Each structure stands twice: as C-alpha cells, then as structure tokens.
LOZAGU-597338 format. One record per residue (C-alpha): residue in three letters; x, y, z. Coordinates in steps of 0.1 Angstrom, whole numbers, padded with zeros to 4 digits, always signed. Layout:
% residues N
ALAXYZ
...
This chain:
% residues 558
MET+0296-0144+0057
THR+0294-0110+0045
LYS+0271-0092+0065
GLN+0249-0089+0030
LEU+0244-0127+0037
ASN+0238-0123+0070
THR+0214-0098+0065
VAL+0197-0122+0038
ASP+0193-0151+0057
SER+0180-0135+0084
VAL+0149-0121+0064
LEU+0145-0156+0050
ASP+0145-0172+0087
TYR+0121-0141+0097
HIS+0097-0150+0068
GLN+0097-0183+0075
ARG+0095-0183+0114
THR+0063-0163+0107
LYS+0042-0183+0089
HIS+0013-0195+0100
HIS+0006-0234+0099
LEU-0022-0254+0102
ASP-0012-0268+0133
ARG+0007-0239+0148
ILE+0004-0198+0139
ALA+0033-0170+0148
ALA+0040-0157+0178
SER+0015-0131+0192
PRO+0001-0118+0221
GLY-0029-0140+0219
TYR-0054-0114+0235
LEU-0054-0083+0233
ASP-0045-0057+0257
TRP-0067-0027+0257
ALA-0052-0008+0288
ASN-0019-0005+0262
GLN-0039-0002+0224
PRO-0017+0027+0210
ASP-0029+0057+0197
PRO-0035+0057+0159
PHE-0026+0092+0160
ARG+0011+0106+0161
THR+0009+0143+0167
PHE+0048+0167+0175
GLU+0041+0189+0202
ALA+0055+0223+0196
ALA+0047+0219+0162
GLU+0033+0246+0141
GLY+0002+0232+0129
VAL-0016+0242+0087
ARG-0047+0236+0091
LEU-0061+0222+0055
PRO-0096+0225+0042
LEU-0115+0198+0027
LEU-0113+0200-0010
ALA-0115+0169-0026
ASP-0153+0177-0035
GLY-0151+0199-0058
LEU-0128+0173-0078
GLU-0151+0166-0110
THR-0127+0136-0117
LEU-0141+0103-0131
TYR-0124+0072-0119
THR-0117+0058-0155
ASP-0102+0091-0166
LEU-0071+0080-0143
TYR-0066+0050-0170
ALA-0070+0071-0202
PRO-0032+0093-0198
GLY-0032+0127-0213
THR-0069+0127-0205
LEU-0066+0154-0177
ALA-0044+0187-0179
PRO-0024+0193-0150
ALA-0035+0212-0119
PRO-0013+0239-0104
LEU+0011+0231-0076
ASP-0003+0253-0048
ALA-0013+0246-0011
ASP-0049+0236-0020
SER-0037+0206-0043
VAL-0014+0191-0017
ALA-0042+0194+0011
ILE-0063+0173-0019
VAL-0036+0151-0017
PHE-0033+0140+0014
GLU-0068+0141+0019
LEU-0074+0115-0008
ALA-0046+0096-0004
LEU-0043+0095+0036
GLY-0064+0112+0048
LEU-0098+0101+0068
SER-0131+0084+0048
ALA-0155+0083+0081
TRP-0158+0075+0118
LYS-0180+0040+0129
GLU-0194+0040+0157
TYR-0209+0010+0185
GLY-0216+0003+0220
GLY-0197+0033+0230
ASN-0166+0028+0208
ARG-0156+0052+0184
TRP-0129+0049+0155
ALA-0114+0064+0123
LEU-0118+0049+0088
ARG-0089+0062+0070
VAL-0087+0062+0028
ASN-0055+0045+0024
PRO-0063+0005+0040
SER-0043-0007+0066
SER-0044-0043+0086
GLY-0066-0044+0113
ASN-0074-0006+0111
LEU-0046-0002+0128
HIS-0023+0019+0108
PRO+0011+0022+0111
THR+0019+0045+0084
GLU+0027+0081+0090
GLY+0023+0106+0062
TYR+0055+0133+0055
ALA+0057+0159+0029
ILE+0092+0179+0017
LEU+0074+0215+0005
PRO+0089+0243-0016
SER+0074+0275-0003
VAL+0038+0272-0019
ALA+0007+0298-0017
GLY-0029+0285-0023
ALA-0068+0301-0031
ARG-0082+0287-0001
ALA-0055+0266+0020
PRO-0027+0291+0042
GLU+0004+0300+0023
ILE+0027+0271+0033
SER+0059+0281+0038
GLY+0094+0253+0022
GLY+0097+0222+0050
VAL+0092+0193+0062
TYR+0060+0185+0072
HIS+0043+0156+0088
TYR+0003+0146+0084
VAL-0024+0144+0109
SER-0052+0127+0097
ARG-0077+0130+0127
ASP-0075+0169+0122
HIS-0065+0175+0086
CYS-0034+0194+0094
LEU+0005+0193+0083
GLU+0026+0199+0117
ARG+0061+0216+0102
ARG+0089+0201+0117
LEU+0118+0216+0101
VAL+0120+0251+0095
LEU+0138+0267+0070
ASP+0139+0307+0064
ARG+0122+0317+0033
LYS+0155+0316+0013
THR+0165+0286+0024
GLY+0130+0268+0022
ASP+0131+0279-0019
GLY+0161+0256-0026
ILE+0141+0231-0014
ALA+0125+0239-0050
GLY+0160+0236-0065
ALA+0167+0203-0054
LEU+0133+0188-0071
PRO+0122+0190-0103
PRO+0092+0220-0110
ASP+0063+0221-0098
THR+0067+0186-0074
PHE+0073+0180-0039
LEU+0083+0148-0022
VAL+0060+0131+0004
GLY+0076+0105+0030
LEU+0063+0074+0043
SER+0079+0063+0075
SER+0059+0030+0099
ILE+0054+0023+0135
HIS+0061-0014+0136
TRP+0040-0014+0172
ARG+0009-0007+0162
GLU+0007-0037+0147
ALA+0026-0058+0167
TRP+0008-0045+0198
LYS-0024-0074+0178
TYR-0003-0098+0154
GLY+0028-0102+0172
GLU+0058-0113+0152
ARG+0040-0114+0116
ALA+0032-0073+0121
PHE+0064-0064+0103
ARG+0046-0081+0069
TYR+0018-0065+0073
CYS+0036-0028+0082
GLN+0047-0032+0046
HIS+0018-0044+0030
ASP+0003-0011+0038
ALA+0033+0007+0030
GLY+0020-0008-0004
HIS-0013+0009-0001
ALA-0005+0039+0011
ILE+0017+0041-0015
ALA-0009+0035-0040
ALA-0032+0060-0025
LEU-0007+0090-0035
ARG-0004+0077-0064
TYR-0042+0078-0076
ALA-0042+0110-0054
ALA-0018+0125-0076
ALA-0035+0109-0109
ALA-0069+0128-0098
LEU-0049+0156-0101
GLY-0039+0154-0135
TRP-0003+0146-0123
SER+0018+0116-0119
ALA+0038+0100-0091
ARG+0074+0083-0085
LEU+0087+0063-0058
LEU+0122+0071-0053
GLY+0134+0032-0057
ASP+0172+0037-0049
VAL+0172+0060-0017
SER+0185+0045+0018
ASP+0169+0045+0047
VAL+0194+0067+0061
ASP+0181+0095+0034
VAL+0145+0083+0044
ALA+0150+0085+0075
SER+0172+0118+0078
ALA+0150+0135+0057
LEU+0119+0130+0072
GLY+0137+0138+0109
LEU+0131+0104+0120
ASP+0170+0103+0132
HIS+0166+0134+0152
GLU+0169+0123+0188
GLU+0153+0151+0205
SER+0119+0148+0183
PHE+0120+0113+0199
SER+0134+0116+0230
THR+0107+0113+0254
VAL+0088+0081+0233
ALA+0101+0043+0240
ARG+0116+0021+0211
GLN+0084+0008+0204
ASP+0072+0037+0193
ARG+0097+0052+0166
GLU+0090+0051+0133
HIS+0113+0035+0102
PRO+0118+0049+0076
ASP+0100+0034+0044
ALA+0096+0054+0014
LEU+0097+0091-0007
ILE+0074+0095-0036
LEU+0076+0121-0058
ILE+0046+0138-0069
GLY+0036+0168-0096
ALA+0030+0174-0130
ALA+0071+0166-0138
ALA+0076+0136-0113
THR+0094+0114-0141
GLN+0124+0141-0141
GLU+0155+0132-0115
VAL+0156+0145-0074
SER+0192+0156-0060
ILE+0191+0138-0034
ARG+0224+0154-0022
MET+0210+0188-0027
LEU+0177+0186-0005
ARG+0196+0169+0025
LYS+0219+0200+0021
THR+0190+0224+0022
LEU+0174+0208+0046
ASP+0204+0203+0070
THR+0207+0241+0074
GLY+0168+0240+0091
SER+0162+0230+0129
TRP+0139+0205+0134
VAL+0104+0210+0158
GLY+0085+0194+0182
ARG+0086+0163+0204
ALA+0068+0128+0194
ASN+0041+0118+0216
ALA+0040+0084+0235
LEU+0015+0059+0218
SER+0014+0035+0247
PRO+0024+0037+0281
GLU+0034+0003+0281
HIS+0050-0018+0252
VAL+0055-0054+0245
ASP+0094-0067+0227
TRP+0091-0089+0198
PRO+0133-0089+0187
ALA+0118-0109+0157
ILE+0107-0074+0144
THR+0138-0060+0150
ALA+0158-0080+0137
ALA+0142-0082+0106
ALA+0140-0041+0106
GLU+0174-0042+0110
ALA+0181-0068+0084
THR+0162-0054+0060
TRP+0176-0014+0060
ARG+0191-0003+0033
GLU+0226+0024+0041
THR+0234+0035+0005
THR+0215+0055-0020
THR+0229+0030-0049
ALA+0211+0023-0084
SER+0198-0010-0075
GLN+0209-0040-0098
GLU+0176-0047-0117
ASP+0166-0074-0138
THR+0179-0071-0174
ALA+0145-0079-0184
PRO+0117-0046-0192
VAL+0095-0039-0175
PRO+0060-0053-0197
ASN+0041-0023-0207
PHE+0006-0043-0213
PRO-0018-0025-0241
LEU-0045-0004-0228
TRP-0081-0026-0231
TRP-0114+0000-0228
ASP-0140-0027-0228
ARG-0151-0026-0193
GLY-0182-0040-0195
PRO-0215-0033-0188
ASN-0213-0022-0148
GLY-0216+0019-0155
ARG-0178+0027-0142
SER-0174+0050-0161
GLN-0197+0080-0146
ALA-0178+0067-0106
ASN-0162+0103-0092
ALA-0123+0097-0085
ALA-0129+0112-0053
GLY-0158+0094-0041
LEU-0146+0061-0053
PHE-0113+0065-0032
ARG-0136+0080+0001
GLN-0161+0052+0001
ARG-0137+0019-0001
ARG-0139-0002+0026
SER-0127-0030+0045
CYS-0155-0060+0039
LEU-0160-0079+0072
ALA-0189-0101+0056
LEU-0194-0114+0021
ASP-0226-0134+0012
GLY-0221-0162-0001
VAL-0249-0151-0031
THR-0232-0128-0052
SER-0218-0133-0087
ILE-0200-0109-0111
PRO-0202-0116-0152
ALA-0168-0127-0171
ARG-0162-0096-0185
SER-0164-0077-0154
PHE-0136-0101-0135
TYR-0119-0096-0163
ALA-0115-0059-0167
ILE-0105-0065-0124
LEU-0074-0084-0134
ASP-0065-0057-0164
ARG-0060-0034-0140
LEU-0033-0049-0125
LEU-0011-0048-0156
PRO+0011-0024-0152
ARG+0011+0003-0182
SER+0035+0033-0186
GLY+0023+0062-0177
VAL-0006+0047-0165
PRO-0013+0046-0122
PRO-0007+0030-0099
TRP+0018+0008-0118
ASP+0036+0043-0133
VAL+0050+0045-0102
TRP+0069+0014-0093
PRO+0110+0019-0105
TRP+0106-0025-0109
ARG+0092-0048-0133
PRO+0069-0070-0115
HIS+0079-0099-0094
LEU+0038-0110-0080
HIS+0014-0125-0100
CYS-0016-0145-0086
GLY-0031-0176-0077
ILE-0069-0172-0082
PHE-0096-0193-0069
VAL-0128-0184-0093
HIS-0163-0193-0073
ARG-0189-0170-0088
VAL-0178-0156-0120
ARG-0205-0160-0146
ASP-0194-0176-0182
LEU-0165-0188-0164
PRO-0162-0226-0149
PRO-0150-0228-0108
GLY-0115-0232-0102
LEU-0079-0226-0096
TYR-0064-0203-0125
VAL-0029-0179-0126
LEU-0026-0145-0137
GLU+0009-0142-0149
ARG+0014-0103-0147
ASP+0049-0106-0168
PRO+0045-0130-0194
ALA+0086-0138-0193
ILE+0080-0159-0162
HIS+0060-0180-0178
GLU+0079-0213-0183
ARG+0094-0202-0149
LEU+0066-0205-0127
ARG+0050-0236-0150
SER+0081-0258-0141
ALA+0067-0250-0106
LEU+0035-0256-0107
ASN+0017-0288-0103
PRO+0027-0306-0137
ASP-0012-0321-0142
PHE-0025-0283-0142
ALA-0041-0275-0181
TRP-0027-0237-0183
GLU-0059-0232-0203
ARG-0069-0202-0221
PRO-0108-0199-0210
GLU-0131-0192-0241
GLY-0131-0155-0239
CYS-0108-0140-0218
PRO-0094-0110-0237
GLU-0060-0114-0258
HIS-0035-0099-0239
LEU-0043-0107-0205
PRO-0025-0136-0193
LEU-0045-0156-0177
PHE-0048-0195-0171
ARG-0074-0223-0159
LEU-0051-0251-0144
ALA-0079-0271-0128
ASN-0116-0271-0128
GLY-0139-0277-0098
ASP-0153-0263-0066
LEU-0129-0250-0044
ARG-0146-0225-0017
GLN-0135-0252+0007
HIS-0098-0247-0006
ALA-0096-0211-0002
GLN-0113-0208+0032
ALA-0085-0235+0047
VAL-0057-0216+0033
SER-0074-0184+0045
CYS-0072-0196+0084
HIS-0104-0215+0082
GLN-0120-0177+0071
ALA-0152-0181+0056
ILE-0148-0145+0035
ALA-0122-0164+0010
ALA-0147-0184-0001
ASP-0182-0162+0002
GLY-0171-0141-0022
ALA-0169-0139-0062
PHE-0135-0146-0066
SER-0101-0145-0044
LEU-0065-0151-0048
GLY-0029-0155-0035
MET-0003-0130-0050
ILE+0029-0157-0057
ALA+0061-0135-0051
GLU+0092-0143-0069
PHE+0109-0144-0034
GLY+0140-0162-0023
ASP+0165-0152-0056
SER+0152-0119-0062
ILE+0159-0116-0023
ARG+0196-0129-0025
LYS+0203-0112-0057
ARG+0198-0077-0043
GLY+0196-0074-0006
ALA+0173-0079+0021
TRP+0161-0043+0016
TRP+0140-0059-0015
TYR+0120-0079+0010
ARG+0102-0051+0020
ARG+0097-0041-0016
LEU+0076-0071-0024
PHE+0052-0064+0002
TRP+0054-0028-0008
GLU+0040-0046-0050
SER+0019-0070-0028
GLY-0002-0035-0015
LEU-0003-0014-0048
LEU-0021-0048-0059
GLY-0044-0053-0029
HIS-0053-0011-0033
VAL-0060-0019-0071
LEU-0084-0044-0062
TYR-0098-0026-0034
LEU-0108+0004-0061
GLU-0116-0022-0087
ALA-0139-0039-0063
GLU-0154-0006-0051
ALA-0162+0000-0089
ALA-0176-0024-0101
GLY-0209-0026-0073
ILE-0189-0051-0048
ARG-0166-0049-0020
SER-0130-0068-0013
THR-0108-0072+0017
GLY-0069-0078+0022
ILE-0066-0115+0040
GLY-0030-0114+0064
CYS-0040-0147+0081
TYR-0037-0176+0053
PHE-0016-0208+0060
ASP+0016-0205+0035
ASP+0029-0235+0030
ALA-0009-0252+0025
PHE-0013-0223-0001
HIS+0021-0234-0013
GLN+0013-0273-0012
LEU-0018-0266-0035
LEU-0002-0253-0061
ASN+0029-0271-0056
ILE+0051-0252-0050
GLY+0088-0265-0035
GLY+0117-0242-0020
ASP+0115-0204-0020
TYR+0117-0195-0054
PHE+0078-0186-0053
GLN+0064-0171-0020
SER+0028-0164-0012
MET+0024-0123+0001
TYR-0004-0114+0005
HIS-0043-0130-0004
PHE-0073-0110-0011
THR-0110-0117-0009
VAL-0138-0099-0038
GLY-0175-0105-0036
GLY-0215-0087-0023
HIS-0202-0073+0011
VAL-0229-0077+0040
GLU-0236-0045+0055
ASP-0231-0043+0103
SER-0262-0026+0108
ARG-0253-0024+0144
LEU-0225-0002+0135
VAL-0230+0038+0128
THR-0209+0058+0100
ARG-0203+0093+0109
PRO-0189+0119+0085
ALA-0147+0116+0082
TYR-0146+0153+0097
ALA-0178+0165+0107
HIS-0154+0171+0145
LEU-0138+0200+0130
ASP-0148+0235+0134
ARG-0142+0247+0096
C-alpha cells in the first residue's frame, strides 16, 4: 500500500474514532486542568514590536457594500491599511469579566474561545500616515497588543524583494494552529476544531479585505512545507524552549490586496526570505501538557509535502446570481467594521424569537458562492458542503427538515443518498435561484437538540443546521490533506452565518459537539460519501447579565 493510501486511511480512521455517539463521546480529559490552561497569546521574546494604530472606526464601508462588486474604490496598500486588516480580522473585540476572572473575545470566532489560530504577515516595505513605517519582512501578530512582532529581518534592499514575488499592492497573511490550545479542553476531537477555526480566520480576513475595497485569495496549492518555511515555523531555534505541544502547525497563506487574483511566485518568495535572519523565541503556553497521539497522527497524515496543482473536479465552480432583495430587516445601514466587531457566539437562545421567511432566505443566500463576492471568492475550489436545516421558527415557512444544495450539480447524488421518502419540495415563496428543498414537515426541535449533544440551544433558535460534506471520495481523490480543507470550508460557512445573524438583529453560534452518526441516521446517510462537519444555530439570544463587558483595547496606552 502506498504512503498516500496509508495517510488517507489514517485520516478516515481519525474522523471515525473522534465521532461522538449517543452512548459515548470521543476521548477527552474529562475535566479542566486550570493550572495548565494554555496562554491564549503567543509572543516571541526579543522580537521587535511594531505598535499598530486602531483605525477601523474611521471606515465608513457599509456591510451591504461588501456584496456589491465594484462599489468600493480600493484603499492604498500602506501601514494604515495593514493595521485595519488585522484589527478587523484577528484583533480583539472585547474583554469579559466575571467572578474575578477576565478573558478576551476576538473578531475571529474560536471553539471554546480557546483560539488555536496564529496570524502572520509577509510584507513589503510600507509607510503609513498614522501607523509607523513597516520594513519588509515576516511578522507575527499579537492580538492582545495589536502589534506586529518582527520575526524575519531583511535588509531594505532584500526586503523590497518581497514585492517582486507578489503582485503589486498586495501582501500575504499566514495562519498556523497550536493544537494543544484546543486539546487541553476537548482532547482528540480538537484537531477538528482547529480546522474550523482556520476556516473562520480565512473568512474574517476576506471580509476585512473587502471593507478596504480589496480582494483576497487562499493560495490553495501551497504545501505545508512552504507555509512553515515562509512563517519560520520550521526554524528550530525559535521554538527550542517550548514543548512539542506548544509548536505551531502550518495552515494557509492568503494573498490580500487590490490585485489578489494575480499569481504569487512561491519560489521567488522563499529565495528572498532565505536571505533573512529569524529573531525571537516563542513563549511557553503551559507548564505541563497531555499528549494526544491521535492528533499527532492526524496532523502527520494530513501534511501536504509538495506545492503542486491539485486535481480538481471537472465541474465548474457555480456562480449564483446576485440577489438584492434583502427583506425589511434594516441591514443596509449596518457599518461593516462595527458588525465584524460586535459578532459574538451566543450562549443561550430564548426559544421564542422568530424571523420572517425573507430574512431566512436572505441568510441562506449569503451561503452561495459568487464570483468577486466575499467570502467565497477567497476559496479556490467548488463548494463541497451543503446544509441540512431544522426550521423551528421561521414565519410563513412550515417547521421541518430542509436541505440547501450549494452546488446544483450534487442534486441527484445527494437525493439518492438521503431517505427515499423525503418530499424534495420547493418552499412556496422561495427565491427561484435558491436551491432549497423541504424534505419533511414537523416539529423537529427535539431531534435537533438530540443530535447536537442534547444542547437546548439547537432547538431554541429560529433554525439550526448541520453541514453535510462530500467527504470520503473527495479525500481519496485528492489526498489526506483535503480533510483539513473540508473543515476550513465549514468555518467559512459558519462565519457567514455569524455575520448574517448579527446583520439581521439576532445571533448565532457554532456547535462542535454533535452526534455525527445520529445526524446521519436522521437523514438516512450511510457510508462515508457524505459526512457531517459542523453544526450551527441561529435565533434570539439571551444576554448573561452576570458578565461585564470591557472595551477591546482600553488596556493599551495609546
């Protein structure tokens, strides 16, 4: 058996062993070891810091402008705009306090608010009106301080060589994951959650770029070797003082700027970066660690060794028509930056709030891919995830089970996989372009709650859903590395649901704890061609009055 087949088998085995079941859950610590809770902020000792100004309040971009290609004139690439991208994508959104404890919330969502995702910038030399000049090099972003730590030092001449490897007026943002931050709480299933979070971060970066009139594109064919090298994750001296569990696993490079659709020379970029000197040593995140061999095996199995073009489906990426009728929900006046920073994961839903059908359709509409429209134009592949939806409280729409097909090409395959007794009816009043089908009528709140680890939040909203991935065959075709991309796509979907809920005056949250096969059985899914990847719920939220909210950066002396 080839190495490729072995790694595919390994990741499929990992997915199977980390399923929650009605009679047992995936292996986890079973308690919270507070003495070893990982530090949520990575820093590099001795790395020079560049303090960024907080400038997002000055952006007048409306949320709806982001979905209208050509509406916004591109901002110049300078240090000010770089500061805005990080503030709106990976920065803090607030601090919470309760019982003498204090913790930060961020613009990009995270499972359990544990934030395994680290952000980096690969920049040409840029000046700014309010931000200090940033020399060409590689930087690590510290969200707590809204600053860039200079990790790779290049002389000015060589630093300007970064611009030669990138399209004009663009820069790269790199993402990595520290699996231990999630494993501390969630055990073996944590590798899944780290991939959710990477997808959320990719989406957050795309939206932040859109607020400046820019595009963004995930470099889909870049290997983990090249990502690790570009971000210094393979520089042993930088991580020699921390445990293996505190190391960072390379995730992605995202090209951001006015010309982000153009190509990047990875070979030229690496050649330029290889002339620099890495600076700084990573901080230890926990005094002690628990080893989770299943996570190590999954990370090794999904490692992408070479930068080569992927074997994509021959089917084209669908490009759904723009739909401007957003319904009477007042979204058009929402400021984009304000909406990004007000996003929260709800802790409880009221079990009462309903939404009109047109608002429901408008939310689902944003989940459809469109050329030049965020966040889906960041994604270089056709959609592989679809939605099984529990409708609970949508006015003028019967409660029941529905399915949204994000690529019409999957219709026959999906229909043949689900319960043959399902109706597959088009809801009355549903927009013609929206591929939504009603499978069965009925009050399914108990079913929704049951498959989401008995959490009431899945039944108490206007609707909840499970994301159904084209799974086994797609992984076998591309390789085990594709497993991570399926979860990234689920994070993109989840991020749209977060923002759309906020825009509609309600709230949502991702549900990582669900009974995989119980959801499959409800739909009559057998085998592994389709698998559930992520669950979500949307509705009227209940505020916890015990929590005190503090401004995101009031602690900084600016």
